[in-house]
DOPATI-716740 format. One line per 10 residues: number of its first residue (from 0); their letters; for each residue x, y, z of C-alpha. Coordinates in steps of 0.2 Angstrom, whole numbers, plus 5000, padded with zeros to 4 digits. Example, Ala and Ser with C-alpha at 12.3 -4.5 7.8 and 13.67 -1.06 7.14 Angstrom:
0	as	5062,4978,5039 ~ 5068,4995,5036 $
END
This chain:
0	mtvpppaaea	5248,5499,5898 ~ 5263,5494,5905 ~ 5276,5489,5892 ~ 5290,5477,5898 ~ 5309,5480,5889 ~ 5316,5465,5882 ~ 5328,5456,5894 ~ 5345,5464,5883 ~ 5346,5481,5875 ~ 5358,5487,5865 $
10	prravcilgl	5365,5505,5871 ~ 5356,5519,5865 ~ 5364,5529,5850 ~ 5368,5546,5852 ~ 5359,5559,5841 ~ 5364,5575,5833 ~ 5350,5587,5832 ~ 5350,5601,5818 ~ 5338,5613,5820 ~ 5336,5617,5840 $
20	gliggslgra	5320,5627,5839 ~ 5304,5622,5846 ~ 5304,5602,5838 ~ 5322,5601,5838 ~ 5326,5608,5857 ~ 5310,5597,5865 ~ 5318,5582,5856 ~ 5335,5584,5866 ~ 5329,5588,5880 ~ 5317,5573,5882 $
30	llptrqvggw	5333,5562,5876 ~ 5344,5569,5887 ~ 5342,5558,5902 ~ 5348,5542,5890 ~ 5356,5548,5876 ~ 5371,5557,5871 ~ 5363,5572,5861 ~ 5372,5586,5850 ~ 5367,5598,5838 ~ 5368,5614,5829 $
40	spgedsrrla	5357,5628,5824 ~ 5359,5645,5813 ~ 5354,5656,5828 ~ 5368,5660,5840 ~ 5353,5661,5856 ~ 5345,5644,5850 ~ 5364,5636,5853 ~ 5368,5645,5869 ~ 5352,5641,5876 ~ 5355,5621,5871 $
50	aaagfavadd	5371,5622,5876 ~ 5368,5629,5894 ~ 5354,5613,5893 ~ 5367,5601,5891 ~ 5367,5600,5873 ~ 5385,5597,5863 ~ 5383,5610,5854 ~ 5396,5615,5839 ~ 5399,5630,5832 ~ 5394,5626,5812 $
60	lpgalrwade	5386,5612,5804 ~ 5402,5603,5799 ~ 5407,5603,5818 ~ 5390,5595,5823 ~ 5391,5581,5808 ~ 5408,5575,5812 ~ 5401,5575,5831 ~ 5389,5565,5824 ~ 5400,5555,5810 ~ 5413,5551,5826 $
70	rdaivvlaae	5398,5542,5838 ~ 5387,5535,5822 ~ 5374,5545,5829 ~ 5356,5547,5821 ~ 5355,5562,5813 ~ 5338,5573,5814 ~ 5334,5584,5801 ~ 5323,5598,5814 ~ 5325,5613,5805 ~ 5312,5621,5794 $
80	ltaftellrg	5307,5614,5779 ~ 5316,5628,5768 ~ 5333,5622,5777 ~ 5333,5604,5771 ~ 5344,5606,5754 ~ 5358,5616,5764 ~ 5358,5602,5779 ~ 5357,5588,5766 ~ 5372,5594,5757 ~ 5382,5596,5772 $
90	iaryaphsll	5377,5577,5776 ~ 5383,5571,5760 ~ 5400,5580,5763 ~ 5403,5578,5781 ~ 5393,5560,5786 ~ 5386,5553,5768 ~ 5383,5535,5776 ~ 5372,5542,5792 ~ 5358,5535,5800 ~ 5346,5550,5797 $
100	tdvgsvktmv	5329,5554,5799 ~ 5319,5571,5800 ~ 5303,5579,5810 ~ 5295,5589,5795 ~ 5279,5588,5791 ~ 5278,5582,5774 ~ 5287,5566,5768 ~ 5287,5563,5749 ~ 5296,5579,5746 ~ 5309,5575,5760 $
110	sqqvstitpq	5312,5557,5754 ~ 5314,5563,5735 ~ 5328,5577,5743 ~ 5337,5563,5751 ~ 5337,5552,5738 ~ 5345,5565,5726 ~ 5355,5573,5738 ~ 5361,5559,5749 ~ 5359,5543,5743 ~ 5371,5534,5754 $
120	aryvgghpma	5362,5539,5770 ~ 5350,5527,5779 ~ 5335,5536,5779 ~ 5318,5535,5789 ~ 5305,5548,5789 ~ 5297,5555,5804 ~ 5282,5567,5809 ~ 5279,5569,5829 ~ 5262,5574,5830 ~ 5266,5588,5841 $
130	gtaesgfgag	5269,5606,5843 ~ 5264,5625,5847 ~ 5260,5640,5837 ~ 5275,5648,5846 ~ 5293,5644,5841 ~ 5312,5645,5847 ~ 5322,5634,5858 ~ 5312,5642,5873 ~ 5296,5636,5868 ~ 5301,5619,5869 $
140	saelfrgrtw	5299,5605,5882 ~ 5303,5588,5886 ~ 5284,5583,5888 ~ 5278,5588,5872 ~ 5278,5572,5863 ~ 5272,5562,5877 ~ 5258,5550,5873 ~ 5255,5559,5854 ~ 5258,5551,5840 ~ 5276,5550,5830 $
150	vttlaehtdp	5274,5544,5812 ~ 5288,5535,5805 ~ 5288,5531,5787 ~ 5294,5516,5777 ~ 5297,5511,5758 ~ 5302,5493,5750 ~ 5321,5496,5753 ~ 5320,5502,5771 ~ 5330,5495,5782 ~ 5322,5488,5797 $
160	lawaevaama	5337,5489,5809 ~ 5338,5508,5804 ~ 5320,5510,5806 ~ 5322,5504,5822 ~ 5333,5513,5829 ~ 5322,5528,5825 ~ 5307,5521,5831 ~ 5315,5517,5849 ~ 5322,5536,5847 ~ 5305,5541,5846 $
170	idtgarvvpt	5296,5530,5859 ~ 5311,5537,5871 ~ 5302,5553,5872 ~ 5287,5544,5878 ~ 5278,5545,5860 ~ 5268,5529,5850 ~ 5274,5526,5834 ~ 5263,5522,5819 ~ 5273,5518,5803 ~ 5265,5521,5787 $
180	tdrehdaava	5272,5528,5770 ~ 5277,5544,5762 ~ 5260,5544,5751 ~ 5247,5537,5765 ~ 5256,5552,5777 ~ 5255,5565,5765 ~ 5239,5562,5761 ~ 5233,5560,5778 ~ 5240,5576,5786 ~ 5232,5587,5772 $
190	rishlphlma	5216,5584,5779 ~ 5220,5585,5798 ~ 5235,5597,5799 ~ 5237,5605,5781 ~ 5219,5610,5780 ~ 5215,5616,5796 ~ 5229,5630,5793 ~ 5221,5636,5779 ~ 5203,5634,5786 ~ 5209,5644,5801 $
200	ltlaqageqg	5218,5657,5791 ~ 5202,5661,5782 ~ 5191,5660,5799 ~ 5205,5675,5806 ~ 5202,5684,5790 ~ 5184,5683,5793 ~ 5184,5689,5810 ~ 5195,5703,5806 ~ 5183,5708,5792 ~ 5169,5708,5803 $
210	gplalrlaag	5177,5725,5813 ~ 5182,5729,5831 ~ 5166,5724,5836 ~ 5167,5705,5829 ~ 5184,5703,5836 ~ 5178,5711,5855 ~ 5165,5697,5854 ~ 5176,5683,5849 ~ 5177,5669,5861 ~ 5182,5651,5863 $
220	sfadgtrvaa	5175,5645,5846 ~ 5185,5656,5838 ~ 5199,5656,5846 ~ 5200,5636,5847 ~ 5196,5637,5825 ~ 5208,5651,5822 ~ 5223,5645,5835 ~ 5235,5639,5821 ~ 5233,5654,5812 ~ 5246,5661,5824 $
230	trpeliramc	5260,5651,5818 ~ 5273,5658,5807 ~ 5268,5660,5789 ~ 5283,5654,5782 ~ 5281,5638,5792 ~ 5262,5635,5785 ~ 5268,5641,5768 ~ 5283,5629,5770 ~ 5271,5612,5773 ~ 5255,5618,5763 $
240	enniealvna	5266,5622,5748 ~ 5276,5605,5748 ~ 5258,5593,5750 ~ 5251,5602,5734 ~ 5242,5587,5729 ~ 5236,5579,5744 ~ 5230,5599,5749 ~ 5220,5601,5735 ~ 5211,5587,5735 ~ 5207,5589,5751 $
250	lddalamlgv	5202,5607,5749 ~ 5192,5603,5735 ~ 5180,5591,5745 ~ 5179,5604,5759 ~ 5174,5619,5748 ~ 5161,5604,5740 ~ 5155,5601,5758 ~ 5154,5622,5761 ~ 5147,5624,5746 ~ 5132,5611,5749 $
260	graslastrs	5130,5620,5766 ~ 5128,5637,5758 ~ 5115,5632,5743 ~ 5105,5625,5759 ~ 5105,5637,5771 ~ 5101,5648,5755 ~ 5086,5639,5748 ~ 5080,5629,5764 ~ 5087,5641,5778 ~ 5093,5624,5787 $
270	iataatlghq	5111,5617,5787 ~ 5103,5602,5795 ~ 5114,5590,5784 ~ 5131,5599,5788 ~ 5125,5600,5806 ~ 5121,5581,5808 ~ 5135,5574,5796 ~ 5148,5586,5805 ~ 5142,5579,5823 ~ 5145,5561,5818 $
280	arlqferqrd	5161,5565,5810 ~ 5167,5575,5826 ~ 5159,5558,5836 ~ 5169,5545,5828 ~ 5186,5555,5830 ~ 5183,5554,5848 ~ 5178,5536,5848 ~ 5194,5532,5839 ~ 5204,5544,5852 ~ 5195,5534,5865 $
290	rrdsggtllt	5200,5517,5858 ~ 5216,5523,5857 ~ 5217,5529,5874 ~ 5210,5514,5882 ~ 5222,5502,5877 ~ 5223,5487,5866 ~ 5229,5470,5861 ~ 5248,5468,5863 ~ 5257,5458,5851 ~ 5276,5456,5847 $
300	ltdptvdqll	5285,5453,5833 ~ 5302,5447,5830 ~ 5310,5454,5815 ~ 5297,5460,5808 ~ 5297,5466,5789 ~ 5292,5483,5781 ~ 5274,5473,5776 ~ 5273,5467,5795 ~ 5277,5486,5802 ~ 5268,5495,5787 $
310	dvgasggdvv	5251,5482,5794 ~ 5251,5490,5812 ~ 5247,5509,5807 ~ 5234,5503,5793 ~ 5225,5494,5807 ~ 5225,5509,5819 ~ 5238,5502,5829 ~ 5254,5510,5838 ~ 5271,5505,5839 ~ 5275,5504,5859 $
320	gvglgqggsp	5291,5497,5862 ~ 5305,5493,5852 ~ 5319,5479,5858 ~ 5336,5482,5848 ~ 5344,5467,5855 ~ 5364,5464,5856 ~ 5379,5453,5849 ~ 5366,5450,5833 ~ 5349,5446,5844 ~ 5334,5450,5834 $
330	ievraelpen	5323,5464,5833 ~ 5307,5463,5844 ~ 5294,5477,5840 ~ 5279,5476,5853 ~ 5263,5484,5845 ~ 5245,5488,5854 ~ 5233,5485,5842 ~ 5213,5490,5843 ~ 5200,5479,5851 ~ 5189,5486,5842 $
340	pap	5196,5495,5825 ~ 5185,5507,5818 ~ 5174,5503,5803 $
END
């Protein structure tokens, strides 16, 4: 569905990206045609490649944050989760009133860090549901987020205008925005991202234990099932170890299902129930994906409240356009809701 732009929009805000790896580098590439993009990364190679691509790259973190403060830029935490504390301390010192977002794979932990270290920042959590097993600026692409989901998280105190700025940035990359809360995000990604990483690690080890013959015979199902195990171990640890409560709940459910399947196989020599239920669950996922891809009902919200935005995400809808207006005109949010919501 083609979404018409609002009649008048404010100029797009500059963006300062702290961490110029796969996600940060791809974000900057996607935004360069429409925005000023600056940033910094601790790695000299990443800084050099980003500068060559057209980013305004600073030599150090204070320089990047001064650049952001001068332009009232959106500051994006795009480094590894383990680096966020140091970055937030820099923000608290050099750009404490920033409009701040991140691309981290957990949200409750980051929100707590922001409120503790830089409470004056206007923070909106973010998580683009995109990536590869590779890393570094060279692995990125301006098309990485196109057609993908970009989660934004809100709380009661979230400024809708701050959210709108972050959502507009995400939409400029070609992504579709899903509003939700920190807790709901973390519970969901524990099941569809963090648990699959643990399962991939387990499958990779089980295959290796089969010896050279097993690995020689491994084909599509093994390759697909273990793909994310190629992710750097420190990245997997950071996402899983910072979402322990939700991940343990998801892992308990998965272990219970595996236990039932094992017991059935040992006693009746059948996995009929597991095969049927798993097949049905996969088809349900495909139906929901197809509903999303086929479009839905377009809804326009004027100066929406936090609750109205959260309702869009809870209904399975996406935000597909944000008009920031100018001269005090209202925010316009265009959302696409599924015509036939999942049961």
